N, C-alpha and C positions, 0 to 999 in steps of 0.2 A: 796426346799432345801434338802429334804430327797432323791429325785430322783438324785440330783447332786452328793451327797455323794455316793450313790449306783453306779452311773456311773463311778466316779473316782476310787472307790474301785475295781470294776469289770474290767474296761478298762486298768488300769495301775497296776493291781495286788498289790494294797496297802491294808494294814490292815485298819480296821474301825478307829482305833485310829489315824493313820497317815492321813487318808482321812479327818477326822473331824478337825485335827489340821491344815491341808492345807487350808481348807475352812473357818476356824475360827468359828466352830460350836462346842458347848459343847456336849460331848457324852451323858450326861443325857438328853439334849434337843432332841438329835437324837433318843434316845431310848424311849422317853416319849410316852406313849399311852393315848390319851385323854379319860377321864372318860365319860360315857354315860350321856346325859343331863337328869337330874332327873326332870327338869321343862318342859320337852317337852309337856306333856299333858296340863299343866297349860298355857304354852305359846300359844299353839294352840287355847285353849278356850278363852284366853284373846284377842288374835288378832281377832278372829271371833266375839266376843262381841263388841270390839272397832269398827269394820267395820259396825256393825248394829247401834251402838249408837255413831255417829260421833262426837257429841259435849260433850260426857262424859269425865271427867278427871279420873285420876287413882284412886282417892279416891271413886268416885261414882261407878267406875267399880269394885273396891274391895268390896263395899257394895253389889253390884249385885251378885258377885261371892259367897259371904257368904250366901246370901239368897238361892242360889242354892246348898248349902251344902259344899262348898269348904272352909275348915278351913285353911286359908293361911295368913301369916303376910303381912300387908300392905306395908312394906318395900320391900318384895320380889316382890310384884305386881308392885311397883314403878320401881324396877330395870329392870324387864322384859318389862315394859311399855316404859322405856327409850331406852333399847336396840333395841326394834322393831320400834322405831321412831313413836310412836302413840300419841305424845303430840298434844293437840288442838292448832291449829294455831289461834293466836289472831291478829285481824286487828289493826294495829297502827293508832291511830287518827292523822290525819294531822293537825298540828298546824299552825295557821296563824302567820306569822312573819312580823312585821312592824318596821321601824325605828322610833325612837322617834322624834316628831316634836317639835322644840324649842317653848317654851311658849312665846306668844306675850306680848309685853308691853302694857297693857291696859290703854288707855288714854281717851276714850270717850264711850258713850252709842252706842249700835248697832255695836260695833266693833267685839264682839264675843258673841254668845249665846251658852250656854251649855244645853244639853238635855239628858234625860235618862228615864228609866222606873222604877217604884216601884210597888210592888205587895201587895195587901191586899185581904181580903175576906168578903163575906156577912155572915149573920147569918145562912143561909142554907148551908154554906160551898163552895159556888161558888166563883171562883177566880175573882178578879178585877184587871185590869192593869191600871196604872195611868201614863200618859205622862207628864213629867215636863220639862219646858223650862225656863231657868234663864239667865238674862243679867249678864255677868261676871263682868261688871264694876259697874253698879248701884246696883247689887244684887237684882233687882226686879224679882219677880216671874211672868213670862209673860203668861204661860199656865199651867193649871192643867186639863187635859182631861182624863176622866175615862170611861172605858167600859170593857166588858168581853173579847174582842178581839180588838187589835189595830195593824193593819198592816201598811205597808209603805204608802198606800193610805190615811189612816186616818192621819198619821203624816204629809204628805205634805199638806193635806187640812187644818189641824190646823195651819201650818206654813204660808199658803197663807192668812188665815184670820188675823193672827198676822201681816204679812207684810202690809196688807191693812190698818191696824190701826196704825202701828208704823214705818213702813219703812223697808228697806231691810238690813240685817246684812252683814258684811264683811265675816264672817266665822261662821260655826256651828261645835261645838266640841261634839263628842259622842263616844261611845264604838263601838264594831264591831258586834253588833246585826244584824240579817237579815233585820230588818226594816230600819236600817241606812246604810246598804251596798248593798241594792237591786238595780237592774238596774233602777227601777222607781225612787228611791231616787237620784241616781247618775245623771239620766237625768234631774230630777227637778232642782238639784243644778246647773247643766250646763246651763240650760235655764235661770235661775235667776242670773247667774254669781256669785254664792256663793261658797266659798271655804269650802269643808268638811274636817275637821280635825279628824281623827280617832286615838284614843289612842292605845297604845301597849296592846295586850291581857294580862289579869291578872294584869294590873296596873291601878286600878280604880281611884287612887289619881291623875292621870294625867287629870282627869276630876273632880277635887276637888271641884269646885264651886257648881256643882249640887249634888255631893255626900254629901257635907256639908248641903245643903238645904234639902236633903232627911232625914238626921239625925234629923233636927228640925221638919220636917213634920211628921216623924214617932213618935217622942217623944211627940210632942205637939198636934197632931191632931189624927192620925190613932190609936195609942195605947189607947186612952181614949175615942174612939167613938165606938158605936155599930151600924152597918149598916144592916137594914132589906132589903132594896131595892137599886137598882142602883141610883135611884133618890136621896136617902138619902146621898149616897157617893158624888154625884155631888153637892148637896146643901151644904154639909159640906165643901167640897173643895173650893167652891166659897167663902164661908165666911172666911175660913182660908187664902185664897189668899188676900182678902181685908185686913184682920188683919195683915198679914205678911208685905204687901207693905206699909200700911198707919198708923199702930198702933204699931207694934212690933219694939223696938229699936234694932239696929244691932251693935254688939260690934266692928266690923272692920270698921264701918262708924262713929266712935265717938259717938255711941249710938244714932244716928239718924235713922229714918226709911228710907228704900230705896227711898220712894217717897220724903221725905225731902232732902235726898242727891241728888236726880236727879234735884230737883228745885235749890239747892245750886250750882250745877254744870252748871246751865244756860239752862236747858232743859224745864223749865216752867211746867205748869200743864194742858196744853191743850191736850186732847186725840186726837192727829192727828199725822201723820208722819212728819209734819213740825217741831215737837219738836226735831226730831232726824235726821238731814240732813245726808245723806250718803256721804262719801268722794268723790264719783264719780258724785254727783249731783251738779247742779249750786248753791244750797243753802249753801254748805259747804265752809267755808272761809279758811280752812287749819290750824286754830289755834289748838294747842294741849291742851286738857283739862286734868287736873289731880286733885287728891283729896288732899286738904291741910292737911288732917289728915295722909296721907301716902306719903309725899314728898320724903322720903328716900327709898321707895319701888318701885319695878317695877309694882306690882299689889297690890291691897288692900289685907289684910290678909284674910284667909279663915275661921276665927273663926265665930261662930254663935252669 
């Protein structure tokens, strides 16, 4: 812009005032002489330091400069840091997006199983993971498997053993953990013709039946137990599973135990998969079963 004003003034023999007015430039702006950058030395040192320490933010760089004898305000460092575009780039975490799947109307056992992990620890501080599988209709605890590591292979093997004993479910509800979304798990479900229902991320109550069970498990078993070894954990969980299914009254089942409710619904007490005919098997007659204590609900309440 200065060059334009000088050209007009010299080429058309106009005064500085008229040239500035013609080009719409204030005379003070035309005559302004920029002050020397008093932060040039600091700016150069800050840029040099930031290129050496790529993951340092402005506060950490300010601390390093002070250690080197530069008495400078942190706000000045921030201003220079911003002007030079030295901000640390943060990778944004990719969030999984899922549409909510409508809750099924639970009418029979083996219609939907809910599964998830809960974590506890041994006396030596070692972490223990516990796989829980719950029948969403009868509220029975079907699996409590504990180990220091439980991958998708262990999950599918536990489900295979359960299917041999109880029969195949129509669907499995879980969160989006890697054990439940791996290729192995997806292939296993495809082979067994089981529908996997993954809840929306950050919405644990979409898997409310197993979350409610975990609350009871934590309060009544894990928090009052001291585990020295992994075998202690497995033995305690086995005893609690038996107590939960056969002795503990469940409030949403009219204070019957899950085993009593299962018998009342017509599934008997024989430990075989004939108790729970699958809708696609010849043994299933198509009758819809429901709980007489929850006739006005689509599913039994999730209370413990």
